[in-house]
N, C-alpha and C positions, 0 to 999 in steps of 0.2 A: 503492500500500500504506501503508496507518495500521496505525503500530505503536507502542504506549505503553512498552514493556519486553522485554526479554529473557528467554527464558522461564528460572524459578531454581526450586531446592527451596524451599518452604517447610512450616511447620507452620500444622496450623487454626488458625482466628480471625487471621490477621496480618491485612495490608492484601490488598486486592483483588489477580487474578492480571492477567497482561498478558492483551492481546488484541492481535491481527493480523490484520485484513483484507487478504488477497493479491484484491484488486478494483482498477483502475484509475479514475480519474476519468469513461470512457467507461461503468461498466457502474453499472445502476440497482441499489441497495441499498435494502429499505426501512429505515426508520427504527425498525419496530418488529422487526426484525432485530437492528438494532444495539443497543438495548436489551435483548435476550432474551442476548446477549453479554456486555453488562455483569452483568445480573442473575448466568448463572453464574458471574463472573469472581468474583465475591462469597463462592461458596458456601466455608464452609470447608474450606480444605483445597486450594482450587484453586491449579494453578500458572501452566497458559498455556492460553488458550482462541484457537484458528485458526482464521480463517474463510474460509472459499472461494469465489472467484466465485459461486457460486450458491445463496447464503444466501438464502431467504427464513425467514418466522417459521414456528415449529411449534406443538406443545399444549404449550407451556410449556418450551420449549426449541429452540432454534436449528437448522435443516435446513441441512445442508450446512456442519457447524463438526464441528474435532478437537480436545475439548478433556482436557489431562491434570491429573490430579488427586492424592493423597496419598492421597483417602478415593473410593468405587465410589459412583456413585449410579446407579442403575437407572435411572432416567425420563430420565436424558441421552442412553441408547441405544433406549426405546422399547417398545413392543410387537412390534414386525415386527422381535425379533432374527434374524439371520441374513438379512435381505434385501440381494440383490445382483445382480450382472447379468455372465450370462455370454455367450459367443462361439463356436459349435458351426459346422467347414464343415459344409456339403453338398453334396452333388453330385445336379444335375437334369439332363435332359436338356432340355428347356424350364423355362423361368422367366417365364410368362404371367401376370400378377397377377389378368385377370377368372379363370382357368380355376382358379387356386391359392385362390383364397381361399375357393371354397363347397367345397374340400377339407379346410382346416383341421377338424380332430375340436370335440367340444364340451369346451373348455376349462375349466368351473365342472363339470361331471361328474368328480367324483374315483374311479379307480382302487379296483376291490372284490375285495378277497382272496377271494371266492368265484362271484361275477357275471364279474370279469374274469380269470380265472384264466389264461387262455390269452392274454392280450392279450400281445404279443410285450416291451412296454414294460417290463415285469415283468423283463427279463433287466439292467436297469442296477442294481437292487438286490439287489446280490452280498452282503446282510453284514444282521442285521439293523435294521431301521426307527429310527434315533434316537428314543430317549421310549416305542417303540412308539407313535410319534403315527402313526395311519391314516387322518386324518379329515384330507378336500382331499391325499391325496396325488396328485401329476399334476394340480393344477387352477392356474390363472395369479393369481388373485383380482381387485379392482377397484384404484379408484385411480388410481396411477400405471404399475402394474404391467400390462404386456403381453409376446406372443412377435411378434418379429417376423422376415420372410425378408428379408434385402436381400441389396444386392449389394454388392463391391467395389469404391467411387469411384477417388479419387485416391491413388497412393501417394507417402507423404510422403518416406518415410524407408525409401528401398528395401533398405536393406542389412540391416533389424531386419524388413520386411515377408516377405523371403526366407527367415528366420529361422522367422517363425511358420509360414510355407509359403502365403503370400494372394500373389495377382495380381490386379490390377485387374480385374476382372470376374467374381472366382469369387464364390461366392453362400453366405452364411452366415445362421444363426439366432441373433438376438439374444434373451435369454431373463431377463427381469426380476421376479421374483418372490421369496418371503419364506418366514416360516414359519408364515403357515395355520392363523394358531390357536392354532400353541404358544407362541409369544413372546408372545403377547397371552395367555396363562391363567400365563406366568412371572410377566410384569409385575403382573398383578393380585395374583397371591399376595402379592406384597411391598407392592406398595401399598395392598391390606386391609389390611397389617398398619404399615406403614409409612409411609403415603402418599410425598412426594418425597423421604422423606429416605434415608439411607445405606443400604446394604447391611450388618447387623448381623454377616451373618456372610459376607465375600467368595465363602469357597471353596465353598460348599453354591449358590449363584448362579452362580456360574464354573461349574461342573458343567452346571447346566440351563442356562444359556445357550451353553455349550459343545453342547450337545445341538440346541438351536433351529438353531444354526451351522451345523452337518452336514449337519440336516436341511431347510434352504433350498437349500444344494448339491446334495443327491439332489435336491429337487422339479426344480430348474432341468434336472437330466439326465436326469429322467422323463419332462418336460414334451418337453424338445427331441427325446426318444427319439419320444414318441407323435404328433409334428408331424409328425416324419421317417418315421416310417412310411403314416402317412396320405398323407402326398405322394409315396409310392412310393420312399423313398429308404431309406437305411442309415444308422444312427445315429453318431456320432462321438462321440470326447471333445473336451470342449474343447478351445481353447488360453486361453483367458479364461475365471477365477470368480474375483472379487472380491467379496468381501462391504461392506457399503458401512452394515451399523445394525450395531454388536456393540463389545467392548471387551476391550483385550488388556492383558496388563501388559507394561511396555516401559522399558527402564530406573531400574525397581524402581517404579513408577508407574504409576496405570489411566488408562492413553488411550482413553478413548471417543471414538466416532465416531460419529455421526446424519447421515444425507446425504454421507459423507466417505468417500472409496477408499482404503486405504493403498496407499501412497505412496514407498516403500523398495523401491524397483527392482522394482515391480510390472507387469505389462500388464494395463493399465483401459479399458476402452471405458466412455465420458465420453458418455450419452445424449444425443440432442438432442429433439425433436419427431417425433410420425409423419409430420411436413410436409416436413422437413426432416434433412440428416444427420447422423448420429452419429462420433464419433470415440475411435478405438482409440490410445491412446499411448502411451508409455513412460515411469512416472512415477519422476522421482527425485525428491522432496522432502525437505528435510531438515529439522529440529530444529524449526526456527524456525513448519515449518508444521506440525509436530507428524509430519511424515510421513506426511501427506495431501495430496491432492488431491480435485481436484470430482468427484462423482459423475451430474450432466447439468446439461441448463441450468437448474434452476430455476426455479418458478412466480412470475411479477412479477402476478398476479391469484389472489387467493380461488376458492374453487369457485362461492360465492354471483354473484360478481363475473362470473367467466366464462360462468356459465350467462347470466346477464340480460344482458351484453352480446353473449353470440353469438348470442340467439336474436332483436336483433337486427340482429345481420347476414350473419348464415348460414342458409341450410338445412340440414335434415338431408344429404339428398343429397352436396351440397357439402359438406362435412365426412366425408363416406365416400369423397370420393376427391380427394384433395390436388394444390396444384398441380404437385407431383413426377411425378404420374400414377398415386403410388402407391394402393392402395385399403386401407379401414380395417374391417376387420370387427368390428362393434360393435353389439348388438343393444338397448342400454340408451340411450338418447336423452339423457336427462340428462349419460351420462357423455361422449357424444361432444362435447358442451359443453363441459361441467368440461374437459375435456382436448384443448381445443383445442388450435393451434398456436399462435396470438394468446397465449394465457394463460403461455407459459414469454418466459425470457429469451435472446435472441439468443444459441444457440448457438458461435457462430463471435467472442463477445467472451467467454464460460466461456476457448473455447480460448487465445485471446490472451491471458487474463490469466493462465491457466498458464504460459503461454509466457514473459509478458516477467517473471513473478517464477521463473524458470528451476524450475518444479516438474516441469516435463513435457516431453515431446518428441514432437508428433503422427507418428503412424505411415502409419492409412490412414487416409479417411475411406469410410463406410459408406450406403448410399443405399438408402431403405424399397422395398419390392415390397409385401407385404403387412404390416400390422399387425395384430394380433388382440388385442381386448380381451375382451370377451364375446361368447355364440354370436349369429349373426343367426339368433333364430328364426323367421323366413319361408326359410331354407334350405330346397330341397328335401335335399340330402346330410344333412343331420340332421336330418328331418321323421319317419324311423324310432325318432330315441333319445328323443321326449319322453318314452313313457309309461313310459322306464327313468332316470329322472334320480336318482343320488345325491345323498346331503347336500351341501352347502357347506364348506370351512372357512372359516375364521373368515380376516382378512385382515391 
């Protein structure tokens, strides 16, 4: 752990804020990501930057960081406000990846209030849709978003797993998605007027921001319901649902999280890759870590590098079946390479760093069976839908 100063209160235009990196010497952290942390630390009003072991460079600000400031900066949260990961128990008689992969619905196709009025997934929408934003509802998005059918692997904390109702071999749906265009619209409205500057009216920004956070959580429920029904199961309530792109007011300051999950007594699913385990952890991070934990493995390659190296090393078919025996549903060949497991850091090292720095306790591992990214347009299970594709929401 690299630590410069303890967190402290300060006024704008004073010395740079403290930066703490919660990673061991065995973890690979890009210098560009560290430089971005220092740039953020120099912003007016910044108090403390806590970098997680999955830290990597982002567009203008690091991903995998929690940043406390007396000033609210919308660009530190980014465009996918409300992005997070939820975990839903699911009961299936048989979990044969080859059979189930073809039954996933087309999650690029948004639910339409008229065309899909009889879709049972609407039942999870129990009140008005936040901000009235129907574009992209029930879609997963691109990039690192996914819906995954997984089984519970190793039980690492029996008492906590029991409280969550989890046993080895149980099945879960893991849903990683965000606000599908709503957050992008909110950030664009701000940046067109103020660039990367502070929010001139924090309360107004937070009201719109909170809509996007609620929307992201609702969308994860809709996605889980769509998949559950398609696989012949009943939807369930999530046992974990934590957002990792948001800002909250805590202890009188603005705590921005970009690719960092709330770590103050929450249960968090720290996502691995489609070819590795993920880990559900009990988070107990304190103020030095800005009450935050890692949200995933974190990229170690840019998308361009992953595409170039992946094409030299792998075939498409190799990437559609992982060494773990799981299947990847992805009709976008470029995305297959960009999101290859080798493009990410080792999830085991990220978890080890969280444990070493006493930020979290692993509860269970989850092992992927089917990871859905985009529809496989060659699937006969979806061939009858090609003429009825709705608009895609933004990611």
